[in-house]
C-alpha positions as CSV (number, residue, x, y, z in Angstrom):
1,X,-11.5,-40.5,73.8
2,X,-10.7,-43.6,71.8
3,X,-10.8,-47.1,73.3
4,X,-8.4,-49.8,72.2
5,X,-8.3,-53.4,73.3
6,X,-5.0,-55.3,73.1
7,X,-5.5,-58.5,71.0
8,X,-3.0,-61.4,71.3
9,X,-2.3,-63.3,68.1
10,X,-1.7,-67.0,68.7
11,X,1.6,-68.3,67.3
12,X,-0.1,-71.1,65.4
13,X,-2.2,-68.6,63.4
14,X,0.9,-66.9,61.9
15,X,2.9,-68.7,59.2
16,X,6.5,-67.4,59.0
17,X,8.9,-68.5,56.3
18,X,12.5,-67.4,55.6
19,X,13.3,-66.2,52.1
20,X,16.2,-64.6,50.5
21,X,16.3,-60.8,50.7
22,X,16.4,-58.7,47.6
23,X,18.9,-56.0,46.8
24,X,22.5,-55.6,47.4
25,X,24.2,-57.5,50.2
26,X,27.6,-58.7,49.1
27,X,28.9,-62.2,49.1
28,X,26.6,-63.4,52.0
29,X,23.3,-62.5,50.3
30,X,23.2,-65.6,48.1
31,X,23.7,-68.0,51.0
32,X,21.5,-66.6,53.8
33,X,17.7,-66.4,53.9
34,X,17.3,-63.4,56.2
35,X,14.1,-61.9,54.9
36,X,10.8,-63.1,56.5
37,X,7.4,-63.7,54.7
38,X,4.6,-63.5,57.2
39,X,1.1,-65.0,56.3
40,X,-1.9,-64.4,58.5
41,X,-5.3,-65.7,57.5
42,X,-7.9,-63.3,58.8
43,X,-10.9,-65.7,58.4
44,X,-9.2,-68.6,60.2
45,X,-7.9,-66.3,63.1
46,X,-9.3,-66.2,66.6
47,X,-9.9,-62.4,66.4
48,X,-13.4,-61.1,67.1
49,X,-15.7,-60.9,64.0
50,X,-15.8,-57.0,64.2
51,X,-12.0,-56.8,64.0
52,X,-12.0,-59.4,61.1
53,X,-14.6,-57.3,59.2
54,X,-12.6,-54.1,59.8
55,X,-9.3,-55.7,58.6
56,X,-11.0,-57.1,55.5
57,X,-12.5,-53.6,54.8
58,X,-9.0,-52.0,54.8
59,X,-7.7,-50.8,51.4
60,X,-4.3,-52.3,51.9
61,X,-2.2,-54.0,49.2
62,X,-0.9,-56.4,51.8
63,X,-4.3,-58.1,52.1
64,X,-5.2,-60.6,49.4
65,X,-8.6,-61.2,48.0
66,X,-8.8,-64.4,50.0
67,X,-8.3,-62.4,53.2
68,X,-4.7,-63.3,53.9
69,X,-2.3,-60.6,55.2
70,X,1.1,-61.0,53.6
71,X,4.0,-59.0,55.1
72,X,7.6,-59.2,53.9
73,X,10.3,-57.9,56.2
74,X,13.8,-57.6,54.9
75,X,15.1,-54.3,56.3
76,X,17.3,-55.9,59.0
77,X,20.3,-58.2,58.6
78,X,19.2,-61.0,60.8
79,X,16.2,-63.3,60.5
80,X,15.2,-62.7,64.2
81,X,15.0,-58.9,63.8
82,X,13.0,-59.3,60.5
83,X,10.7,-61.7,62.2
84,X,10.1,-59.2,65.1
85,X,9.6,-56.4,62.6
86,X,7.0,-58.4,60.6
87,X,5.1,-59.4,63.7
88,X,5.2,-55.7,64.9
89,X,3.7,-54.6,61.6
90,X,0.9,-57.2,61.9
91,X,0.3,-56.1,65.6
92,X,0.2,-52.4,64.5
93,X,-2.3,-53.2,61.7
94,X,-4.6,-55.0,64.1
95,X,-4.3,-52.3,66.7
96,X,-5.2,-49.7,64.1
97,X,-8.5,-51.3,63.4
98,X,-9.3,-52.2,67.0
99,X,-9.7,-48.6,68.1
100,X,-13.3,-47.8,68.7
101,X,-14.3,-44.1,68.6
102,X,-16.7,-42.7,71.1
103,X,-20.1,-42.0,69.7
104,X,-20.7,-38.4,69.0
105,X,-23.4,-36.7,71.1
106,X,-25.3,-34.1,69.2
107,X,-25.5,-30.7,71.1
108,X,-27.5,-27.6,70.5
109,X,-25.8,-24.3,69.7
110,X,-25.9,-21.8,72.7
111,X,-28.5,-19.1,72.6
112,X,-25.7,-16.4,72.5
113,X,-24.2,-18.1,69.4
114,X,-27.6,-18.2,67.7
115,X,-28.1,-14.5,68.4
116,X,-24.6,-13.7,67.0
117,X,-25.3,-15.7,63.9
118,X,-28.7,-13.9,63.3
119,X,-27.1,-10.4,64.0
120,X,-24.4,-11.1,61.5
121,X,-27.0,-12.1,58.9
122,X,-29.0,-9.0,59.6
123,X,-25.9,-6.8,59.3
124,X,-24.9,-8.5,56.0
125,X,-28.5,-8.0,54.7
126,X,-28.4,-4.3,55.5
127,X,-25.1,-3.9,53.6
128,X,-26.6,-5.6,50.6
129,X,-29.8,-3.6,50.8
130,X,-27.8,-0.4,50.2
131,X,-26.4,-1.7,46.9
132,X,-29.6,-1.1,45.0
133,X,-29.8,0.8,41.8
134,X,-29.5,4.6,42.2
135,X,-32.8,6.2,41.1
136,X,-32.4,9.4,39.1
137,X,-34.3,12.6,39.9
């Protein structure tokens, strides 16, 4: 079973800025800044150090060398929806690294499984033993 703790990101740790969306959009596209650029500094955040280290260890193109997560959201038509989508992606990224896996407990193979394994090896050895060179009389 995996354990996950819900971390709350403080609004002052996230820098949101509106930019113009790329691609087709008709007459309105040149006037409205509906895309959102989200910047989140991992080092300056209030997240626990273990989560910070896991985030920095991710091989993700959205994380800069300086440890800043940059997410651009432009799939929706409104700024509010793009803002929510960008924050959801940041939350998902943090939740993905906050999952701690249970430590594996080493177990011994059962006696019956050990016997089956040895019997199989003995059988295979007997088959191979019959493959010797035929001795002429």
